[in-house]
Structure formats: structure tokens, C-alpha cells
PyMOL Python script that loads the backbone (N, CA, C, O; Angstrom):
from pymol import cmd

cmd.read_pdbstr("""\
ATOM      1  N   UNK A   1     -29.488   0.384 -52.249  1.00  0.00           N
ATOM      2  CA  UNK A   1     -28.795  -0.297 -53.336  1.00  0.00           C
ATOM      3  C   UNK A   1     -28.612  -1.756 -52.928  1.00  0.00           C
ATOM      4  O   UNK A   1     -28.031  -2.043 -51.882  1.00  0.00           O
ATOM      5  N   UNK A   2     -29.097  -2.651 -53.732  1.00  0.00           N
ATOM      6  CA  UNK A   2     -28.947  -4.063 -53.431  1.00  0.00           C
ATOM      7  C   UNK A   2     -27.642  -4.596 -54.029  1.00  0.00           C
ATOM      8  O   UNK A   2     -26.949  -3.881 -54.752  1.00  0.00           O
ATOM      9  N   UNK A   3     -27.318  -5.834 -53.727  1.00  0.00           N
ATOM     10  CA  UNK A   3     -26.043  -6.413 -54.140  1.00  0.00           C
ATOM     11  C   UNK A   3     -25.914  -6.525 -55.651  1.00  0.00           C
ATOM     12  O   UNK A   3     -24.831  -6.286 -56.184  1.00  0.00           O
ATOM     13  N   UNK A   4     -26.965  -6.875 -56.349  1.00  0.00           N
ATOM     14  CA  UNK A   4     -26.905  -7.041 -57.800  1.00  0.00           C
ATOM     15  C   UNK A   4     -26.609  -5.696 -58.470  1.00  0.00           C
ATOM     16  O   UNK A   4     -25.769  -5.613 -59.366  1.00  0.00           O
ATOM     17  N   UNK A   5     -27.294  -4.666 -58.036  1.00  0.00           N
ATOM     18  CA  UNK A   5     -27.059  -3.340 -58.609  1.00  0.00           C
ATOM     19  C   UNK A   5     -25.651  -2.859 -58.281  1.00  0.00           C
ATOM     20  O   UNK A   5     -25.008  -2.225 -59.118  1.00  0.00           O
ATOM     21  N   UNK A   6     -25.169  -3.147 -57.093  1.00  0.00           N
ATOM     22  CA  UNK A   6     -23.813  -2.759 -56.700  1.00  0.00           C
ATOM     23  C   UNK A   6     -22.787  -3.442 -57.590  1.00  0.00           C
ATOM     24  O   UNK A   6     -21.824  -2.811 -58.026  1.00  0.00           O
ATOM     25  N   UNK A   7     -22.988  -4.744 -57.865  1.00  0.00           N
ATOM     26  CA  UNK A   7     -22.065  -5.489 -58.729  1.00  0.00           C
ATOM     27  C   UNK A   7     -22.091  -4.918 -60.143  1.00  0.00           C
ATOM     28  O   UNK A   7     -21.041  -4.786 -60.772  1.00  0.00           O
ATOM     29  N   UNK A   8     -23.262  -4.581 -60.647  1.00  0.00           N
ATOM     30  CA  UNK A   8     -23.351  -4.010 -62.001  1.00  0.00           C
ATOM     31  C   UNK A   8     -22.653  -2.661 -62.085  1.00  0.00           C
ATOM     32  O   UNK A   8     -22.013  -2.346 -63.089  1.00  0.00           O
ATOM     33  N   UNK A   9     -22.780  -1.861 -61.021  1.00  0.00           N
ATOM     34  CA  UNK A   9     -22.223  -0.508 -61.065  1.00  0.00           C
ATOM     35  C   UNK A   9     -20.713  -0.493 -60.799  1.00  0.00           C
ATOM     36  O   UNK A   9     -19.977   0.218 -61.483  1.00  0.00           O
ATOM     37  N   UNK A  10     -20.244  -1.269 -59.816  1.00  0.00           N
ATOM     38  CA  UNK A  10     -18.831  -1.197 -59.420  1.00  0.00           C
ATOM     39  C   UNK A  10     -18.018  -2.429 -59.801  1.00  0.00           C
ATOM     40  O   UNK A  10     -16.790  -2.353 -59.794  1.00  0.00           O
ATOM     41  N   UNK A  11     -18.618  -3.517 -60.120  1.00  0.00           N
ATOM     42  CA  UNK A  11     -17.890  -4.712 -60.531  1.00  0.00           C
ATOM     43  C   UNK A  11     -17.776  -5.724 -59.406  1.00  0.00           C
ATOM     44  O   UNK A  11     -17.879  -5.401 -58.223  1.00  0.00           O
ATOM     45  N   UNK A  12     -17.562  -6.951 -59.822  1.00  0.00           N
ATOM     46  CA  UNK A  12     -17.468  -8.061 -58.882  1.00  0.00           C
ATOM     47  C   UNK A  12     -16.256  -7.954 -57.952  1.00  0.00           C
ATOM     48  O   UNK A  12     -16.391  -8.252 -56.766  1.00  0.00           O
ATOM     49  N   UNK A  13     -15.060  -7.535 -58.442  1.00  0.00           N
ATOM     50  CA  UNK A  13     -13.921  -7.423 -57.523  1.00  0.00           C
ATOM     51  C   UNK A  13     -14.179  -6.423 -56.388  1.00  0.00           C
ATOM     52  O   UNK A  13     -13.748  -6.647 -55.257  1.00  0.00           O
ATOM     53  N   UNK A  14     -14.872  -5.332 -56.684  1.00  0.00           N
ATOM     54  CA  UNK A  14     -15.178  -4.356 -55.645  1.00  0.00           C
ATOM     55  C   UNK A  14     -16.140  -4.956 -54.622  1.00  0.00           C
ATOM     56  O   UNK A  14     -15.991  -4.746 -53.419  1.00  0.00           O
ATOM     57  N   UNK A  15     -17.109  -5.691 -55.105  1.00  0.00           N
ATOM     58  CA  UNK A  15     -18.040  -6.368 -54.201  1.00  0.00           C
ATOM     59  C   UNK A  15     -17.290  -7.380 -53.324  1.00  0.00           C
ATOM     60  O   UNK A  15     -17.552  -7.477 -52.125  1.00  0.00           O
ATOM     61  N   UNK A  16     -16.377  -8.119 -53.914  1.00  0.00           N
ATOM     62  CA  UNK A  16     -15.565  -9.075 -53.157  1.00  0.00           C
ATOM     63  C   UNK A  16     -14.711  -8.373 -52.115  1.00  0.00           C
ATOM     64  O   UNK A  16     -14.553  -8.876 -51.002  1.00  0.00           O
ATOM     65  N   UNK A  17     -14.162  -7.221 -52.461  1.00  0.00           N
ATOM     66  CA  UNK A  17     -13.358  -6.453 -51.519  1.00  0.00           C
ATOM     67  C   UNK A  17     -14.215  -5.971 -50.343  1.00  0.00           C
ATOM     68  O   UNK A  17     -13.770  -6.001 -49.196  1.00  0.00           O
ATOM     69  N   UNK A  18     -15.428  -5.535 -50.626  1.00  0.00           N
ATOM     70  CA  UNK A  18     -16.344  -5.104 -49.565  1.00  0.00           C
ATOM     71  C   UNK A  18     -16.688  -6.264 -48.639  1.00  0.00           C
ATOM     72  O   UNK A  18     -16.702  -6.109 -47.418  1.00  0.00           O
ATOM     73  N   UNK A  19     -16.965  -7.427 -49.224  1.00  0.00           N
ATOM     74  CA  UNK A  19     -17.287  -8.611 -48.416  1.00  0.00           C
ATOM     75  C   UNK A  19     -16.084  -9.001 -47.558  1.00  0.00           C
ATOM     76  O   UNK A  19     -16.249  -9.319 -46.380  1.00  0.00           O
ATOM     77  N   UNK A  20     -14.882  -8.980 -48.125  1.00  0.00           N
ATOM     78  CA  UNK A  20     -13.669  -9.322 -47.370  1.00  0.00           C
ATOM     79  C   UNK A  20     -13.436  -8.302 -46.244  1.00  0.00           C
ATOM     80  O   UNK A  20     -13.050  -8.675 -45.136  1.00  0.00           O
ATOM     81  N   UNK A  21     -13.671  -7.027 -46.530  1.00  0.00           N
ATOM     82  CA  UNK A  21     -13.517  -6.001 -45.500  1.00  0.00           C
ATOM     83  C   UNK A  21     -14.490  -6.195 -44.349  1.00  0.00           C
ATOM     84  O   UNK A  21     -14.121  -6.062 -43.182  1.00  0.00           O
ATOM     85  N   UNK A  22     -15.741  -6.512 -44.688  1.00  0.00           N
ATOM     86  CA  UNK A  22     -16.738  -6.761 -43.651  1.00  0.00           C
ATOM     87  C   UNK A  22     -16.370  -7.999 -42.832  1.00  0.00           C
ATOM     88  O   UNK A  22     -16.523  -8.006 -41.611  1.00  0.00           O
ATOM     89  N   UNK A  23     -15.888  -9.040 -43.502  1.00  0.00           N
ATOM     90  CA  UNK A  23     -15.484 -10.258 -42.795  1.00  0.00           C
ATOM     91  C   UNK A  23     -14.304  -9.974 -41.863  1.00  0.00           C
ATOM     92  O   UNK A  23     -14.267 -10.472 -40.737  1.00  0.00           O
ATOM     93  N   UNK A  24     -13.344  -9.178 -42.330  1.00  0.00           N
ATOM     94  CA  UNK A  24     -12.208  -8.812 -41.492  1.00  0.00           C
ATOM     95  C   UNK A  24     -12.672  -8.016 -40.273  1.00  0.00           C
ATOM     96  O   UNK A  24     -12.194  -8.238 -39.161  1.00  0.00           O
ATOM     97  N   UNK A  25     -13.606  -7.088 -40.488  1.00  0.00           N
ATOM     98  CA  UNK A  25     -14.147  -6.295 -39.394  1.00  0.00           C
ATOM     99  C   UNK A  25     -14.830  -7.197 -38.361  1.00  0.00           C
ATOM    100  O   UNK A  25     -14.634  -7.021 -37.159  1.00  0.00           O
ATOM    101  N   UNK A  26     -15.618  -8.146 -38.816  1.00  0.00           N
ATOM    102  CA  UNK A  26     -16.301  -9.057 -37.903  1.00  0.00           C
ATOM    103  C   UNK A  26     -15.304  -9.926 -37.133  1.00  0.00           C
ATOM    104  O   UNK A  26     -15.487 -10.183 -35.943  1.00  0.00           O
ATOM    105  N   UNK A  27     -14.254 -10.373 -37.816  1.00  0.00           N
ATOM    106  CA  UNK A  27     -13.222 -11.178 -37.143  1.00  0.00           C
ATOM    107  C   UNK A  27     -12.495 -10.354 -36.085  1.00  0.00           C
ATOM    108  O   UNK A  27     -12.258 -10.833 -34.976  1.00  0.00           O
ATOM    109  N   UNK A  28     -12.146  -9.134 -36.420  1.00  0.00           N
ATOM    110  CA  UNK A  28     -11.449  -8.263 -35.466  1.00  0.00           C
ATOM    111  C   UNK A  28     -12.333  -7.966 -34.260  1.00  0.00           C
ATOM    112  O   UNK A  28     -11.851  -7.946 -33.128  1.00  0.00           O
ATOM    113  N   UNK A  29     -13.614  -7.737 -34.495  1.00  0.00           N
ATOM    114  CA  UNK A  29     -14.535  -7.469 -33.389  1.00  0.00           C
ATOM    115  C   UNK A  29     -14.664  -8.706 -32.492  1.00  0.00           C
ATOM    116  O   UNK A  29     -14.699  -8.577 -31.268  1.00  0.00           O
ATOM    117  N   UNK A  30     -14.734  -9.892 -33.082  1.00  0.00           N
ATOM    118  CA  UNK A  30     -14.832 -11.117 -32.292  1.00  0.00           C
ATOM    119  C   UNK A  30     -13.574 -11.334 -31.466  1.00  0.00           C
ATOM    120  O   UNK A  30     -13.658 -11.674 -30.286  1.00  0.00           O
ATOM    121  N   UNK A  31     -12.399 -11.140 -32.080  1.00  0.00           N
ATOM    122  CA  UNK A  31     -11.126 -11.304 -31.359  1.00  0.00           C
ATOM    123  C   UNK A  31     -11.051 -10.343 -30.192  1.00  0.00           C
ATOM    124  O   UNK A  31     -10.639 -10.725 -29.097  1.00  0.00           O
ATOM    125  N   UNK A  32     -11.447  -9.097 -30.416  1.00  0.00           N
ATOM    126  CA  UNK A  32     -11.419  -8.112 -29.332  1.00  0.00           C
ATOM    127  C   UNK A  32     -12.371  -8.505 -28.212  1.00  0.00           C
ATOM    128  O   UNK A  32     -12.009  -8.424 -27.039  1.00  0.00           O
ATOM    129  N   UNK A  33     -13.561  -8.924 -28.550  1.00  0.00           N
ATOM    130  CA  UNK A  33     -14.583  -9.239 -27.558  1.00  0.00           C
ATOM    131  C   UNK A  33     -14.270 -10.532 -26.804  1.00  0.00           C
ATOM    132  O   UNK A  33     -14.460 -10.605 -25.590  1.00  0.00           O
ATOM    133  N   UNK A  34     -13.799 -11.535 -27.509  1.00  0.00           N
ATOM    134  CA  UNK A  34     -13.619 -12.847 -26.898  1.00  0.00           C
ATOM    135  C   UNK A  34     -12.216 -13.104 -26.351  1.00  0.00           C
ATOM    136  O   UNK A  34     -12.049 -13.948 -25.470  1.00  0.00           O
ATOM    137  N   UNK A  35     -11.218 -12.403 -26.847  1.00  0.00           N
ATOM    138  CA  UNK A  35      -9.846 -12.659 -26.408  1.00  0.00           C
ATOM    139  C   UNK A  35      -9.213 -11.476 -25.679  1.00  0.00           C
ATOM    140  O   UNK A  35      -8.724 -11.622 -24.559  1.00  0.00           O
ATOM    141  N   UNK A  36      -9.224 -10.323 -26.306  1.00  0.00           N
ATOM    142  CA  UNK A  36      -8.486  -9.187 -25.775  1.00  0.00           C
ATOM    143  C   UNK A  36      -9.096  -8.664 -24.478  1.00  0.00           C
ATOM    144  O   UNK A  36      -8.374  -8.435 -23.507  1.00  0.00           O
ATOM    145  N   UNK A  37     -10.409  -8.472 -24.448  1.00  0.00           N
ATOM    146  CA  UNK A  37     -11.056  -7.929 -23.251  1.00  0.00           C
ATOM    147  C   UNK A  37     -10.883  -8.858 -22.046  1.00  0.00           C
ATOM    148  O   UNK A  37     -10.535  -8.366 -20.973  1.00  0.00           O
ATOM    149  N   UNK A  38     -11.105 -10.167 -22.159  1.00  0.00           N
ATOM    150  CA  UNK A  38     -10.856 -11.043 -20.998  1.00  0.00           C
ATOM    151  C   UNK A  38      -9.383 -11.046 -20.564  1.00  0.00           C
ATOM    152  O   UNK A  38      -9.089 -11.079 -19.370  1.00  0.00           O
ATOM    153  N   UNK A  39      -8.467 -11.010 -21.526  1.00  0.00           N
ATOM    154  CA  UNK A  39      -7.046 -10.948 -21.166  1.00  0.00           C
ATOM    155  C   UNK A  39      -6.721  -9.669 -20.423  1.00  0.00           C
ATOM    156  O   UNK A  39      -5.964  -9.685 -19.453  1.00  0.00           O
ATOM    157  N   UNK A  40      -7.292  -8.557 -20.876  1.00  0.00           N
ATOM    158  CA  UNK A  40      -7.062  -7.274 -20.205  1.00  0.00           C
ATOM    159  C   UNK A  40      -7.605  -7.325 -18.783  1.00  0.00           C
ATOM    160  O   UNK A  40      -6.940  -6.877 -17.849  1.00  0.00           O
ATOM    161  N   UNK A  41      -8.791  -7.862 -18.615  1.00  0.00           N
ATOM    162  CA  UNK A  41      -9.391  -7.945 -17.282  1.00  0.00           C
ATOM    163  C   UNK A  41      -8.570  -8.828 -16.351  1.00  0.00           C
ATOM    164  O   UNK A  41      -8.354  -8.493 -15.186  1.00  0.00           O
ATOM    165  N   UNK A  42      -8.114  -9.961 -16.882  1.00  0.00           N
ATOM    166  CA  UNK A  42      -7.269 -10.846 -16.061  1.00  0.00           C
ATOM    167  C   UNK A  42      -5.945 -10.173 -15.711  1.00  0.00           C
ATOM    168  O   UNK A  42      -5.426 -10.355 -14.610  1.00  0.00           O
ATOM    169  N   UNK A  43      -5.401  -9.399 -16.644  1.00  0.00           N
ATOM    170  CA  UNK A  43      -4.146  -8.707 -16.382  1.00  0.00           C
ATOM    171  C   UNK A  43      -4.327  -7.658 -15.281  1.00  0.00           C
ATOM    172  O   UNK A  43      -3.469  -7.523 -14.409  1.00  0.00           O
ATOM    173  N   UNK A  44      -5.434  -6.917 -15.316  1.00  0.00           N
ATOM    174  CA  UNK A  44      -5.695  -5.932 -14.271  1.00  0.00           C
ATOM    175  C   UNK A  44      -5.888  -6.616 -12.916  1.00  0.00           C
ATOM    176  O   UNK A  44      -5.430  -6.103 -11.895  1.00  0.00           O
ATOM    177  N   UNK A  45      -6.554  -7.756 -12.898  1.00  0.00           N
ATOM    178  CA  UNK A  45      -6.717  -8.513 -11.653  1.00  0.00           C
ATOM    179  C   UNK A  45      -5.359  -8.979 -11.138  1.00  0.00           C
ATOM    180  O   UNK A  45      -5.096  -8.927  -9.937  1.00  0.00           O
ATOM    181  N   UNK A  46      -4.499  -9.433 -12.045  1.00  0.00           N
ATOM    182  CA  UNK A  46      -3.148  -9.857 -11.658  1.00  0.00           C
ATOM    183  C   UNK A  46      -2.362  -8.697 -11.083  1.00  0.00           C
ATOM    184  O   UNK A  46      -1.666  -8.860 -10.081  1.00  0.00           O
ATOM    185  N   UNK A  47      -2.461  -7.516 -11.704  1.00  0.00           N
ATOM    186  CA  UNK A  47      -1.735  -6.355 -11.201  1.00  0.00           C
ATOM    187  C   UNK A  47      -2.213  -5.959  -9.806  1.00  0.00           C
ATOM    188  O   UNK A  47      -1.407  -5.565  -8.963  1.00  0.00           O
ATOM    189  N   UNK A  48      -3.520  -6.061  -9.559  1.00  0.00           N
ATOM    190  CA  UNK A  48      -4.042  -5.782  -8.226  1.00  0.00           C
ATOM    191  C   UNK A  48      -3.502  -6.764  -7.197  1.00  0.00           C
ATOM    192  O   UNK A  48      -3.115  -6.372  -6.096  1.00  0.00           O
ATOM    193  N   UNK A  49      -3.478  -8.031  -7.559  1.00  0.00           N
ATOM    194  CA  UNK A  49      -2.938  -9.059  -6.674  1.00  0.00           C
ATOM    195  C   UNK A  49      -1.448  -8.842  -6.425  1.00  0.00           C
ATOM    196  O   UNK A  49      -0.966  -8.996  -5.303  1.00  0.00           O
ATOM    197  N   UNK A  50      -0.731  -8.486  -7.479  1.00  0.00           N
ATOM    198  CA  UNK A  50       0.702  -8.232  -7.346  1.00  0.00           C
ATOM    199  C   UNK A  50       0.966  -7.046  -6.436  1.00  0.00           C
ATOM    200  O   UNK A  50       1.900  -7.072  -5.635  1.00  0.00           O
ATOM    201  N   UNK A  51       0.155  -6.013  -6.552  1.00  0.00           N
ATOM    202  CA  UNK A  51       0.322  -4.831  -5.707  1.00  0.00           C
ATOM    203  C   UNK A  51       0.151  -5.184  -4.232  1.00  0.00           C
ATOM    204  O   UNK A  51       0.942  -4.747  -3.397  1.00  0.00           O
ATOM    205  N   UNK A  52      -0.872  -5.967  -3.906  1.00  0.00           N
ATOM    206  CA  UNK A  52      -1.080  -6.350  -2.508  1.00  0.00           C
ATOM    207  C   UNK A  52       0.033  -7.275  -2.016  1.00  0.00           C
ATOM    208  O   UNK A  52       0.456  -7.177  -0.865  1.00  0.00           O
ATOM    209  N   UNK A  53       0.502  -8.158  -2.871  1.00  0.00           N
ATOM    210  CA  UNK A  53       1.607  -9.045  -2.494  1.00  0.00           C
ATOM    211  C   UNK A  53       2.881  -8.249  -2.225  1.00  0.00           C
ATOM    212  O   UNK A  53       3.600  -8.529  -1.265  1.00  0.00           O
ATOM    213  N   UNK A  54       3.159  -7.265  -3.064  1.00  0.00           N
ATOM    214  CA  UNK A  54       4.347  -6.430  -2.857  1.00  0.00           C
ATOM    215  C   UNK A  54       4.234  -5.618  -1.577  1.00  0.00           C
ATOM    216  O   UNK A  54       5.240  -5.395  -0.902  1.00  0.00           O
ATOM    217  N   UNK A  55       3.040  -5.175  -1.229  1.00  0.00           N
ATOM    218  CA  UNK A  55       2.851  -4.438   0.021  1.00  0.00           C
ATOM    219  C   UNK A  55       3.156  -5.334   1.219  1.00  0.00           C
ATOM    220  O   UNK A  55       3.793  -4.898   2.178  1.00  0.00           O
ATOM    221  N   UNK A  56       2.701  -6.587   1.165  1.00  0.00           N
ATOM    222  CA  UNK A  56       2.977  -7.536   2.254  1.00  0.00           C
ATOM    223  C   UNK A  56       4.477  -7.825   2.331  1.00  0.00           C
ATOM    224  O   UNK A  56       5.042  -7.890   3.423  1.00  0.00           O
ATOM    225  N   UNK A  57       5.117  -7.998   1.181  1.00  0.00           N
ATOM    226  CA  UNK A  57       6.560  -8.255   1.175  1.00  0.00           C
ATOM    227  C   UNK A  57       7.339  -7.071   1.733  1.00  0.00           C
ATOM    228  O   UNK A  57       8.308  -7.265   2.468  1.00  0.00           O
ATOM    229  N   UNK A  58       6.938  -5.857   1.400  1.00  0.00           N
ATOM    230  CA  UNK A  58       7.621  -4.665   1.906  1.00  0.00           C
ATOM    231  C   UNK A  58       7.466  -4.575   3.425  1.00  0.00           C
ATOM    232  O   UNK A  58       8.415  -4.229   4.129  1.00  0.00           O
ATOM    233  N   UNK A  59       6.274  -4.886   3.927  1.00  0.00           N
ATOM    234  CA  UNK A  59       6.044  -4.855   5.371  1.00  0.00           C
ATOM    235  C   UNK A  59       6.897  -5.906   6.072  1.00  0.00           C
ATOM    236  O   UNK A  59       7.478  -5.639   7.124  1.00  0.00           O
ATOM    237  N   UNK A  60       6.971  -7.092   5.492  1.00  0.00           N
ATOM    238  CA  UNK A  60       7.776  -8.168   6.074  1.00  0.00           C
ATOM    239  C   UNK A  60       9.256  -7.802   6.070  1.00  0.00           C
ATOM    240  O   UNK A  60       9.963  -8.058   7.044  1.00  0.00           O
ATOM    241  N   UNK A  61       9.720  -7.208   4.983  1.00  0.00           N
ATOM    242  CA  UNK A  61      11.126  -6.777   4.930  1.00  0.00           C
ATOM    243  C   UNK A  61      11.411  -5.722   5.980  1.00  0.00           C
ATOM    244  O   UNK A  61      12.475  -5.734   6.600  1.00  0.00           O
ATOM    245  N   UNK A  62      10.478  -4.814   6.186  1.00  0.00           N
ATOM    246  CA  UNK A  62      10.643  -3.786   7.217  1.00  0.00           C
ATOM    247  C   UNK A  62      10.759  -4.437   8.587  1.00  0.00           C
ATOM    248  O   UNK A  62      11.607  -4.046   9.389  1.00  0.00           O
ATOM    249  N   UNK A  63       9.917  -5.421   8.863  1.00  0.00           N
ATOM    250  CA  UNK A  63       9.969  -6.121  10.145  1.00  0.00           C
ATOM    251  C   UNK A  63      11.281  -6.886  10.309  1.00  0.00           C
ATOM    252  O   UNK A  63      11.857  -6.914  11.396  1.00  0.00           O
ATOM    253  N   UNK A  64      11.749  -7.505   9.226  1.00  0.00           N
ATOM    254  CA  UNK A  64      13.027  -8.228   9.289  1.00  0.00           C
ATOM    255  C   UNK A  64      14.180  -7.271   9.566  1.00  0.00           C
ATOM    256  O   UNK A  64      15.066  -7.570  10.368  1.00  0.00           O
ATOM    257  N   UNK A  65      14.164  -6.128   8.902  1.00  0.00           N
ATOM    258  CA  UNK A  65      15.223  -5.140   9.132  1.00  0.00           C
ATOM    259  C   UNK A  65      15.230  -4.654  10.569  1.00  0.00           C
ATOM    260  O   UNK A  65      16.293  -4.501  11.170  1.00  0.00           O
ATOM    261  N   UNK A  66      14.059  -4.412  11.119  1.00  0.00           N
ATOM    262  CA  UNK A  66      13.962  -3.975  12.514  1.00  0.00           C
ATOM    263  C   UNK A  66      14.469  -5.057  13.456  1.00  0.00           C
ATOM    264  O   UNK A  66      15.186  -4.766  14.413  1.00  0.00           O
ATOM    265  N   UNK A  67      14.101  -6.292  13.192  1.00  0.00           N
ATOM    266  CA  UNK A  67      14.547  -7.404  14.043  1.00  0.00           C
ATOM    267  C   UNK A  67      16.055  -7.608  13.948  1.00  0.00           C
ATOM    268  O   UNK A  67      16.704  -7.890  14.955  1.00  0.00           O
ATOM    269  N   UNK A  68      16.615  -7.471  12.755  1.00  0.00           N
ATOM    270  CA  UNK A  68      18.075  -7.608  12.589  1.00  0.00           C
ATOM    271  C   UNK A  68      18.789  -6.498  13.353  1.00  0.00           C
ATOM    272  O   UNK A  68      19.812  -6.751  13.988  1.00  0.00           O
ATOM    273  N   UNK A  69      18.274  -5.290  13.302  1.00  0.00           N
ATOM    274  CA  UNK A  69      18.889  -4.186  14.054  1.00  0.00           C
ATOM    275  C   UNK A  69      18.824  -4.447  15.556  1.00  0.00           C
ATOM    276  O   UNK A  69      19.783  -4.174  16.279  1.00  0.00           O
ATOM    277  N   UNK A  70      17.689  -4.976  16.027  1.00  0.00           N
ATOM    278  CA  UNK A  70      17.547  -5.274  17.449  1.00  0.00           C
ATOM    279  C   UNK A  70      18.551  -6.352  17.891  1.00  0.00           C
ATOM    280  O   UNK A  70      19.179  -6.228  18.943  1.00  0.00           O
ATOM    281  N   UNK A  71      18.694  -7.398  17.088  1.00  0.00           N
ATOM    282  CA  UNK A  71      19.633  -8.473  17.429  1.00  0.00           C
ATOM    283  C   UNK A  71      21.066  -7.962  17.373  1.00  0.00           C
ATOM    284  O   UNK A  71      21.882  -8.315  18.224  1.00  0.00           O
ATOM    285  N   UNK A  72      21.379  -7.135  16.382  1.00  0.00           N
ATOM    286  CA  UNK A  72      22.724  -6.565  16.276  1.00  0.00           C
ATOM    287  C   UNK A  72      23.047  -5.699  17.494  1.00  0.00           C
ATOM    288  O   UNK A  72      24.150  -5.758  18.035  1.00  0.00           O
ATOM    289  N   UNK A  73      22.072  -4.896  17.915  1.00  0.00           N
ATOM    290  CA  UNK A  73      22.289  -4.057  19.103  1.00  0.00           C
ATOM    291  C   UNK A  73      22.501  -4.911  20.346  1.00  0.00           C
ATOM    292  O   UNK A  73      23.329  -4.573  21.192  1.00  0.00           O
ATOM    293  N   UNK A  74      21.754  -6.030  20.472  1.00  0.00           N
ATOM    294  CA  UNK A  74      21.932  -6.927  21.615  1.00  0.00           C
ATOM    295  C   UNK A  74      23.315  -7.551  21.615  1.00  0.00           C
ATOM    296  O   UNK A  74      23.946  -7.677  22.664  1.00  0.00           O
ATOM    297  N   UNK A  75      23.784  -7.943  20.439  1.00  0.00           N
ATOM    298  CA  UNK A  75      25.113  -8.564  20.345  1.00  0.00           C
ATOM    299  C   UNK A  75      26.186  -7.559  20.713  1.00  0.00           C
ATOM    300  O   UNK A  75      27.121  -7.884  21.445  1.00  0.00           O
ATOM    301  N   UNK A  76      26.057  -6.343  20.209  1.00  0.00           N
ATOM    302  CA  UNK A  76      27.067  -5.312  20.490  1.00  0.00           C
ATOM    303  C   UNK A  76      27.053  -4.894  21.954  1.00  0.00           C
ATOM    304  O   UNK A  76      28.097  -4.521  22.489  1.00  0.00           O
ATOM    305  N   UNK A  77      25.903  -4.946  22.616  1.00  0.00           N
ATOM    306  CA  UNK A  77      25.806  -4.568  24.026  1.00  0.00           C
ATOM    307  C   UNK A  77      26.214  -5.717  24.949  1.00  0.00           C
ATOM    308  O   UNK A  77      26.323  -5.531  26.161  1.00  0.00           O
ATOM    309  N   UNK A  78      26.434  -6.875  24.392  1.00  0.00           N
ATOM    310  CA  UNK A  78      26.859  -8.026  25.184  1.00  0.00           C
ATOM    311  C   UNK A  78      25.717  -8.715  25.886  1.00  0.00           C
ATOM    312  O   UNK A  78      25.951  -9.496  26.808  1.00  0.00           O
ATOM    313  N   UNK A  79      24.494  -8.456  25.484  1.00  0.00           N
ATOM    314  CA  UNK A  79      23.330  -9.072  26.100  1.00  0.00           C
ATOM    315  C   UNK A  79      22.995 -10.422  25.500  1.00  0.00           C
ATOM    316  O   UNK A  79      22.167 -11.155  26.041  1.00  0.00           O
ATOM    317  N   UNK A  80      23.616 -10.750  24.410  1.00  0.00           N
ATOM    318  CA  UNK A  80      23.307 -11.994  23.715  1.00  0.00           C
ATOM    319  C   UNK A  80      24.210 -13.092  24.240  1.00  0.00           C
ATOM    320  O   UNK A  80      25.434 -12.967  24.201  1.00  0.00           O
ATOM    321  N   UNK A  81      23.622 -14.152  24.724  1.00  0.00           N
ATOM    322  CA  UNK A  81      24.404 -15.284  25.224  1.00  0.00           C
ATOM    323  C   UNK A  81      23.974 -16.516  24.436  1.00  0.00           C
ATOM    324  O   UNK A  81      22.825 -16.945  24.538  1.00  0.00           O
ATOM    325  N   UNK A  82      24.877 -17.086  23.658  1.00  0.00           N
ATOM    326  CA  UNK A  82      24.522 -18.280  22.898  1.00  0.00           C
ATOM    327  C   UNK A  82      24.212 -19.445  23.848  1.00  0.00           C
ATOM    328  O   UNK A  82      24.830 -19.590  24.903  1.00  0.00           O
ATOM    329  N   UNK A  83      23.254 -20.257  23.450  1.00  0.00           N
ATOM    330  CA  UNK A  83      22.886 -21.429  24.254  1.00  0.00           C
ATOM    331  C   UNK A  83      23.939 -22.519  24.035  1.00  0.00           C
ATOM    332  O   UNK A  83      24.493 -22.679  22.947  1.00  0.00           O
ATOM    333  N   UNK A  84      24.183 -23.246  25.099  1.00  0.00           N
ATOM    334  CA  UNK A  84      25.122 -24.382  24.999  1.00  0.00           C
ATOM    335  C   UNK A  84      24.430 -25.508  24.247  1.00  0.00           C
ATOM    336  O   UNK A  84      23.251 -25.783  24.467  1.00  0.00           O
ATOM    337  N   UNK A  85      25.166 -26.147  23.368  1.00  0.00           N
ATOM    338  CA  UNK A  85      24.621 -27.284  22.631  1.00  0.00           C
ATOM    339  C   UNK A  85      24.670 -28.518  23.520  1.00  0.00           C
ATOM    340  O   UNK A  85      25.679 -28.804  24.166  1.00  0.00           O
ATOM    341  N   UNK A  86      23.575 -29.228  23.536  1.00  0.00           N
ATOM    342  CA  UNK A  86      23.528 -30.486  24.288  1.00  0.00           C
ATOM    343  C   UNK A  86      24.056 -31.595  23.393  1.00  0.00           C
ATOM    344  O   UNK A  86      23.504 -31.864  22.326  1.00  0.00           O
ATOM    345  N   UNK A  87      25.139 -32.240  23.841  1.00  0.00           N
ATOM    346  CA  UNK A  87      25.748 -33.311  23.054  1.00  0.00           C
ATOM    347  C   UNK A  87      25.296 -34.639  23.505  1.00  0.00           C
ATOM    348  O   UNK A  87      25.712 -35.655  22.949  1.00  0.00           O
TER     349      UNK A  87
END
""", "prot")
cmd.dss("prot")
cmd.show_as("cartoon", "prot")
cmd.util.cbc("prot")
cmd.orient("prot")
């Protein structure tokens, strides 16, 4: 069925609605392909980077906690001697 026969059978407004629907479909496909997919990929890359950063931060916090406990134990045992300030 060609466009002229379609217009004769269903009318010009129906043909216009079909054209508008096709245009909307093409716009949505372009937006998905050019905007949404790259944003999704960048977001997944960001989440991977964030995960590794959080792992490093957790390890550093663990080391800080261990060091604070060691210093606290030294202070309580009387092994810690503050250095004299040179005036």
C-alpha cells in the first residue's frame, strides 16, 4: 500500500498521525543510542571506580584504627615519652 492509497482509504489525519508516530520513534531511538547508552556506560565506569576507592578507604581506616590502638596501648603501658620541645 503506497502513501496515496493510504490517504484515500484512512484520511490525511491518520497519515499525519502515522508520520508523527514514526518521527517520535526515530527521535526516541536516537536519544537512547546517543545519550542514554553513553550515560549508562559512564555511570557503570564511575561505580567501578567508586568501588575501588571505597576499598582503599576501608583498608586505610583499618590501618588507622590499628595504629591508634597501638599508640593507645603504648600510652597506657607508660612506654610513650613525649619529646622535649626545643625553644
